[in-house]
KOLSERO-595711 format. One record per residue (C-alpha): x, y, z; residue number from 1. Coordinates in steps of 0.05 Angstrom, whole numbers. Layout:
N
+--------+--------+--------+-----+
!     xx !     yy !     zz ! num !
+--------+--------+--------+-----+
!      X !      Y !      Z ! NUM !
...
+--------+--------+--------+-----+
***
This chain:
324
+--------+--------+--------+-----+
!     xx !     yy !     zz ! num !
+--------+--------+--------+-----+
!  -1930 !   3041 !     52 !   1 !
!  -2004 !   3022 !     52 !   2 !
!  -2037 !   2967 !     92 !   3 !
!  -2092 !   2933 !     53 !   4 !
!  -2156 !   2937 !     93 !   5 !
!  -2135 !   2996 !    135 !   6 !
!  -2177 !   3044 !     94 !   7 !
!  -2118 !   3084 !     71 !   8 !
!  -2122 !   3062 !     -1 !   9 !
!  -2057 !   3041 !    -35 !  10 !
!  -1987 !   3067 !    -25 !  11 !
!  -1964 !   3041 !    -93 !  12 !
!  -1923 !   3062 !   -133 !  13 !
!  -1886 !   3104 !    -82 !  14 !
!  -1885 !   3044 !    -34 !  15 !
!  -1906 !   2972 !    -35 !  16 !
!  -1971 !   2954 !      1 !  17 !
!  -1975 !   2903 !     57 !  18 !
!  -2029 !   2855 !     80 !  19 !
!  -2009 !   2838 !    151 !  20 !
!  -2080 !   2833 !    178 !  21 !
!  -2112 !   2774 !    141 !  22 !
!  -2187 !   2763 !    135 !  23 !
!  -2215 !   2702 !    172 !  24 !
!  -2279 !   2662 !    168 !  25 !
!  -2323 !   2695 !    219 !  26 !
!  -2369 !   2677 !    251 !  27 !
!  -2366 !   2613 !    208 !  28 !
!  -2342 !   2588 !    140 !  29 !
!  -2387 !   2615 !     85 !  30 !
!  -2415 !   2669 !    130 !  31 !
!  -2355 !   2717 !    132 !  32 !
!  -2370 !   2791 !    131 !  33 !
!  -2312 !   2825 !     95 !  34 !
!  -2291 !   2894 !    117 !  35 !
!  -2307 !   2945 !     63 !  36 !
!  -2237 !   2974 !     68 !  37 !
!  -2207 !   2909 !     40 !  38 !
!  -2239 !   2910 !    -29 !  39 !
!  -2234 !   2985 !    -32 !  40 !
!  -2159 !   2984 !    -18 !  41 !
!  -2149 !   2927 !    -67 !  42 !
!  -2186 !   2967 !   -120 !  43 !
!  -2142 !   3027 !   -105 !  44 !
!  -2080 !   2983 !   -113 !  45 !
!  -2105 !   2957 !   -181 !  46 !
!  -2117 !   3028 !   -205 !  47 !
!  -2047 !   3049 !   -181 !  48 !
!  -2016 !   2992 !   -220 !  49 !
!  -2054 !   3010 !   -283 !  50 !
!  -2035 !   3083 !   -276 !  51 !
!  -1962 !   3065 !   -268 !  52 !
!  -1961 !   3019 !   -329 !  53 !
!  -2002 !   3066 !   -372 !  54 !
!  -2046 !   3045 !   -430 !  55 !
!  -2028 !   2986 !   -474 !  56 !
!  -1960 !   2971 !   -441 !  57 !
!  -1949 !   2911 !   -487 !  58 !
!  -1949 !   2957 !   -548 !  59 !
!  -1956 !   2916 !   -612 !  60 !
!  -1932 !   2852 !   -578 !  61 !
!  -1971 !   2798 !   -541 !  62 !
!  -1953 !   2819 !   -470 !  63 !
!  -1907 !   2862 !   -429 !  64 !
!  -1858 !   2805 !   -418 !  65 !
!  -1849 !   2796 !   -493 !  66 !
!  -1839 !   2871 !   -502 !  67 !
!  -1786 !   2873 !   -448 !  68 !
!  -1750 !   2813 !   -478 !  69 !
!  -1737 !   2853 !   -541 !  70 !
!  -1685 !   2895 !   -504 !  71 !
!  -1670 !   2859 !   -438 !  72 !
!  -1636 !   2792 !   -429 !  73 !
!  -1663 !   2740 !   -378 !  74 !
!  -1607 !   2760 !   -330 !  75 !
!  -1628 !   2833 !   -332 !  76 !
!  -1572 !   2858 !   -376 !  77 !
!  -1588 !   2902 !   -436 !  78 !
!  -1585 !   2868 !   -504 !  79 !
!  -1535 !   2897 !   -552 !  80 !
!  -1592 !   2908 !   -602 !  81 !
!  -1621 !   2959 !   -554 !  82 !
!  -1558 !   3004 !   -552 !  83 !
!  -1574 !   3068 !   -590 !  84 !
!  -1525 !   3099 !   -640 !  85 !
!  -1569 !   3160 !   -649 !  86 !
!  -1634 !   3167 !   -687 !  87 !
!  -1623 !   3150 !   -760 !  88 !
!  -1550 !   3134 !   -750 !  89 !
!  -1506 !   3077 !   -773 !  90 !
!  -1436 !   3050 !   -762 !  91 !
!  -1390 !   3015 !   -812 !  92 !
!  -1444 !   3015 !   -865 !  93 !
!  -1423 !   2980 !   -930 !  94 !
!  -1470 !   2968 !   -988 !  95 !
!  -1452 !   2932 !  -1053 !  96 !
!  -1482 !   2899 !  -1114 !  97 !
!  -1458 !   2827 !  -1115 !  98 !
!  -1502 !   2807 !  -1174 !  99 !
!  -1544 !   2843 !  -1226 ! 100 !
!  -1606 !   2828 !  -1183 ! 101 !
!  -1582 !   2836 !  -1111 ! 102 !
!  -1558 !   2888 !  -1063 ! 103 !
!  -1518 !   2870 !  -1001 ! 104 !
!  -1522 !   2911 !   -936 ! 105 !
!  -1473 !   2903 !   -879 ! 106 !
!  -1465 !   2946 !   -817 ! 107 !
!  -1445 !   2942 !   -744 ! 108 !
!  -1505 !   2985 !   -725 ! 109 !
!  -1565 !   3015 !   -761 ! 110 !
!  -1615 !   3058 !   -723 ! 111 !
!  -1686 !   3047 !   -748 ! 112 !
!  -1748 !   3089 !   -734 ! 113 !
!  -1823 !   3083 !   -741 ! 114 !
!  -1869 !   3136 !   -770 ! 115 !
!  -1887 !   3153 !   -698 ! 116 !
!  -1814 !   3164 !   -678 ! 117 !
!  -1800 !   3099 !   -639 ! 118 !
!  -1729 !   3074 !   -650 ! 119 !
!  -1693 !   3007 !   -652 ! 120 !
!  -1620 !   2994 !   -666 ! 121 !
!  -1604 !   2933 !   -708 ! 122 !
!  -1535 !   2905 !   -697 ! 123 !
!  -1490 !   2858 !   -738 ! 124 !
!  -1531 !   2874 !   -799 ! 125 !
!  -1518 !   2826 !   -858 ! 126 !
!  -1574 !   2828 !   -908 ! 127 !
!  -1586 !   2816 !   -982 ! 128 !
!  -1643 !   2847 !  -1022 ! 129 !
!  -1665 !   2814 !  -1086 ! 130 !
!  -1700 !   2858 !  -1137 ! 131 !
!  -1736 !   2798 !  -1167 ! 132 !
!  -1768 !   2780 !  -1100 ! 133 !
!  -1826 !   2811 !  -1064 ! 134 !
!  -1835 !   2833 !   -992 ! 135 !
!  -1780 !   2827 !   -939 ! 136 !
!  -1712 !   2823 !   -972 ! 137 !
!  -1743 !   2842 !  -1039 ! 138 !
!  -1787 !   2897 !  -1070 ! 139 !
!  -1838 !   2930 !  -1025 ! 140 !
!  -1891 !   2931 !  -1080 ! 141 !
!  -1900 !   2920 !  -1154 ! 142 !
!  -1852 !   2889 !  -1204 ! 143 !
!  -1780 !   2907 !  -1221 ! 144 !
!  -1776 !   2967 !  -1267 ! 145 !
!  -1721 !   2987 !  -1315 ! 146 !
!  -1684 !   3054 !  -1313 ! 147 !
!  -1708 !   3064 !  -1241 ! 148 !
!  -1676 !   3086 !  -1176 ! 149 !
!  -1691 !   3041 !  -1115 ! 150 !
!  -1681 !   3064 !  -1044 ! 151 !
!  -1646 !   3012 !  -1001 ! 152 !
!  -1679 !   3002 !   -933 ! 153 !
!  -1665 !   2963 !   -870 ! 154 !
!  -1731 !   2944 !   -836 ! 155 !
!  -1752 !   2910 !   -771 ! 156 !
!  -1816 !   2877 !   -745 ! 157 !
!  -1802 !   2869 !   -671 ! 158 !
!  -1766 !   2803 !   -682 ! 159 !
!  -1731 !   2801 !   -750 ! 160 !
!  -1687 !   2851 !   -787 ! 161 !
!  -1694 !   2850 !   -863 ! 162 !
!  -1678 !   2891 !   -925 ! 163 !
!  -1726 !   2924 !   -973 ! 164 !
!  -1721 !   2959 !  -1041 ! 165 !
!  -1771 !   3014 !  -1054 ! 166 !
!  -1782 !   3072 !  -1102 ! 167 !
!  -1805 !   3111 !  -1039 ! 168 !
!  -1755 !   3150 !   -997 ! 169 !
!  -1796 !   3165 !   -935 ! 170 !
!  -1818 !   3120 !   -878 ! 171 !
!  -1890 !   3139 !   -889 ! 172 !
!  -1890 !   3124 !   -963 ! 173 !
!  -1858 !   3055 !   -968 ! 174 !
!  -1902 !   2994 !   -968 ! 175 !
!  -1880 !   2953 !   -908 ! 176 !
!  -1886 !   2877 !   -909 ! 177 !
!  -1938 !   2853 !   -858 ! 178 !
!  -1915 !   2865 !   -786 ! 179 !
!  -1856 !   2911 !   -804 ! 180 !
!  -1860 !   2982 !   -778 ! 181 !
!  -1787 !   3004 !   -767 ! 182 !
!  -1743 !   3027 !   -824 ! 183 !
!  -1681 !   3065 !   -845 ! 184 !
!  -1661 !   3087 !   -915 ! 185 !
!  -1587 !   3070 !   -922 ! 186 !
!  -1572 !   3080 !   -996 ! 187 !
!  -1594 !   3075 !  -1068 ! 188 !
!  -1587 !   3026 !  -1126 ! 189 !
!  -1600 !   3040 !  -1199 ! 190 !
!  -1634 !   2990 !  -1245 ! 191 !
!  -1610 !   3002 !  -1317 ! 192 !
!  -1648 !   2999 !  -1382 ! 193 !
!  -1636 !   2924 !  -1387 ! 194 !
!  -1662 !   2909 !  -1317 ! 195 !
!  -1594 !   2899 !  -1286 ! 196 !
!  -1572 !   2935 !  -1223 ! 197 !
!  -1511 !   2979 !  -1239 ! 198 !
!  -1449 !   2957 !  -1201 ! 199 !
!  -1430 !   3002 !  -1143 ! 200 !
!  -1400 !   3003 !  -1074 ! 201 !
!  -1420 !   3048 !  -1016 ! 202 !
!  -1381 !   3063 !   -953 ! 203 !
!  -1420 !   3104 !   -902 ! 204 !
!  -1454 !   3160 !   -940 ! 205 !
!  -1411 !   3158 !  -1003 ! 206 !
!  -1427 !   3113 !  -1062 ! 207 !
!  -1379 !   3099 !  -1120 ! 208 !
!  -1398 !   3071 !  -1188 ! 209 !
!  -1352 !   3015 !  -1209 ! 210 !
!  -1351 !   3046 !  -1278 ! 211 !
!  -1361 !   3120 !  -1291 ! 212 !
!  -1432 !   3137 !  -1314 ! 213 !
!  -1439 !   3181 !  -1375 ! 214 !
!  -1486 !   3240 !  -1363 ! 215 !
!  -1482 !   3275 !  -1431 ! 216 !
!  -1434 !   3285 !  -1489 ! 217 !
!  -1422 !   3340 !  -1539 ! 218 !
!  -1423 !   3394 !  -1486 ! 219 !
!  -1393 !   3458 !  -1514 ! 220 !
!  -1429 !   3517 !  -1481 ! 221 !
!  -1382 !   3572 !  -1459 ! 222 !
!  -1432 !   3602 !  -1409 ! 223 !
!  -1464 !   3565 !  -1352 ! 224 !
!  -1517 !   3516 !  -1376 ! 225 !
!  -1559 !   3468 !  -1336 ! 226 !
!  -1550 !   3393 !  -1345 ! 227 !
!  -1598 !   3341 !  -1316 ! 228 !
!  -1561 !   3287 !  -1276 ! 229 !
!  -1620 !   3249 !  -1247 ! 230 !
!  -1605 !   3186 !  -1287 ! 231 !
!  -1535 !   3180 !  -1259 ! 232 !
!  -1546 !   3202 !  -1186 ! 233 !
!  -1610 !   3196 !  -1144 ! 234 !
!  -1619 !   3271 !  -1143 ! 235 !
!  -1695 !   3268 !  -1146 ! 236 !
!  -1694 !   3241 !  -1075 ! 237 !
!  -1668 !   3307 !  -1049 ! 238 !
!  -1617 !   3267 !  -1009 ! 239 !
!  -1555 !   3278 !  -1053 ! 240 !
!  -1506 !   3327 !  -1022 ! 241 !
!  -1449 !   3327 !  -1073 ! 242 !
!  -1425 !   3291 !  -1136 ! 243 !
!  -1356 !   3274 !  -1161 ! 244 !
!  -1354 !   3290 !  -1236 ! 245 !
!  -1303 !   3274 !  -1289 ! 246 !
!  -1299 !   3289 !  -1364 ! 247 !
!  -1264 !   3275 !  -1429 ! 248 !
!  -1257 !   3318 !  -1491 ! 249 !
!  -1264 !   3289 !  -1560 ! 250 !
!  -1208 !   3329 !  -1592 ! 251 !
!  -1162 !   3368 !  -1545 ! 252 !
!  -1151 !   3388 !  -1473 ! 253 !
!  -1207 !   3431 !  -1445 ! 254 !
!  -1223 !   3468 !  -1381 ! 255 !
!  -1291 !   3451 !  -1350 ! 256 !
!  -1325 !   3493 !  -1296 ! 257 !
!  -1381 !   3466 !  -1253 ! 258 !
!  -1429 !   3505 !  -1209 ! 259 !
!  -1491 !   3494 !  -1167 ! 260 !
!  -1519 !   3563 !  -1179 ! 261 !
!  -1496 !   3581 !  -1249 ! 262 !
!  -1454 !   3639 !  -1223 ! 263 !
!  -1400 !   3615 !  -1175 ! 264 !
!  -1355 !   3558 !  -1195 ! 265 !
!  -1349 !   3501 !  -1145 ! 266 !
!  -1298 !   3463 !  -1187 ! 267 !
!  -1254 !   3480 !  -1246 ! 268 !
!  -1211 !   3424 !  -1276 ! 269 !
!  -1177 !   3402 !  -1338 ! 270 !
!  -1210 !   3353 !  -1386 ! 271 !
!  -1163 !   3311 !  -1429 ! 272 !
!  -1174 !   3275 !  -1494 ! 273 !
!  -1119 !   3226 !  -1476 ! 274 !
!  -1104 !   3195 !  -1409 ! 275 !
!  -1176 !   3205 !  -1386 ! 276 !
!  -1195 !   3133 !  -1403 ! 277 !
!  -1207 !   3083 !  -1347 ! 278 !
!  -1141 !   3070 !  -1313 ! 279 !
!  -1109 !   3132 !  -1343 ! 280 !
!  -1073 !   3183 !  -1300 ! 281 !
!  -1128 !   3234 !  -1312 ! 282 !
!  -1186 !   3185 !  -1308 ! 283 !
!  -1224 !   3227 !  -1257 ! 284 !
!  -1200 !   3298 !  -1262 ! 285 !
!  -1138 !   3332 !  -1290 ! 286 !
!  -1107 !   3393 !  -1256 ! 287 !
!  -1162 !   3427 !  -1218 ! 288 !
!  -1177 !   3486 !  -1173 ! 289 !
!  -1174 !   3446 !  -1109 ! 290 !
!  -1111 !   3407 !  -1122 ! 291 !
!  -1149 !   3342 !  -1116 ! 292 !
!  -1212 !   3310 !  -1145 ! 293 !
!  -1270 !   3353 !  -1121 ! 294 !
!  -1340 !   3334 !  -1100 ! 295 !
!  -1389 !   3388 !  -1123 ! 296 !
!  -1456 !   3408 !  -1093 ! 297 !
!  -1515 !   3403 !  -1141 ! 298 !
!  -1580 !   3441 !  -1153 ! 299 !
!  -1639 !   3394 !  -1150 ! 300 !
!  -1632 !   3348 !  -1210 ! 301 !
!  -1582 !   3394 !  -1245 ! 302 !
!  -1510 !   3417 !  -1248 ! 303 !
!  -1487 !   3480 !  -1284 ! 304 !
!  -1428 !   3472 !  -1331 ! 305 !
!  -1388 !   3512 !  -1381 ! 306 !
!  -1327 !   3499 !  -1423 ! 307 !
!  -1270 !   3548 !  -1437 ! 308 !
!  -1279 !   3541 !  -1512 ! 309 !
!  -1330 !   3510 !  -1559 ! 310 !
!  -1304 !   3441 !  -1546 ! 311 !
!  -1341 !   3374 !  -1544 ! 312 !
!  -1339 !   3347 !  -1473 ! 313 !
!  -1370 !   3284 !  -1445 ! 314 !
!  -1389 !   3291 !  -1372 ! 315 !
!  -1388 !   3232 !  -1324 ! 316 !
!  -1411 !   3218 !  -1253 ! 317 !
!  -1362 !   3177 !  -1212 ! 318 !
!  -1390 !   3181 !  -1141 ! 319 !
!  -1441 !   3216 !  -1098 ! 320 !
!  -1450 !   3233 !  -1024 ! 321 !
!  -1517 !   3224 !   -990 ! 322 !
!  -1549 !   3265 !   -935 ! 323 !
!  -1577 !   3205 !   -896 ! 324 !
+--------+--------+--------+-----+
***
């Protein structure tokens, strides 16, 4: 503890200072001679306070009180929005496409980060991004483009949580609306050749197309051959872990092998020419090596495939898992 005016400087922050010996007008009002120790100790106390607070304690907000109010209630309890779920994490994330122009994002928690690594957890997330709008809850920059993948982001500006669609997949590359610095990529949406978002649903890190997406047809190579899949899954992002494929043969039953390295099969399953239609018993995969429909790792924008005979197979993407 330090006594202001004792010449001992300040005891703060280890202890609170006192001022038990007050200055008085002496010998008369307006003629007081202050002890040098008083202003010196007060200066030491000011420096101690500044040192304890550090530089720019208000951050990007108007003052320290406003910054504290982001995470602390008036009664001193911690706001639920300040409870961390882990950097980059989320809980009960559901993304869907309610209309051809909008994407809906719902979650209990989404952990957002800044380019500098600061974090904020948004709770009770319920947002809608409109591809025809600009800025928060719309496109980050430019106009809607056909045949384009859009990353779905949740963003935050210190007060408001919003959604954002962007062709960029990193926090440093997206164009934030004014005031927004926090973000989290939570999924992807595909705008088709007609300018309509393709219908899908995503639970957690797994997205399912409402209708299977045709990758290529007429496939008949009997040795492993690469096939680009970047139009049906957001593989160019580098964030796709695995894809659920299906197929149909134009004439007869066929065996299809899929691989991520062109050497070792990751899935081998039957492809039917009947029953593989939507709603059919073999709609996704017929008898396969794993006993159940199999997600397959990919190689960049490609998957390797081969058929058992010179058949004519159409390959589809049904779902994909993201590494987010």
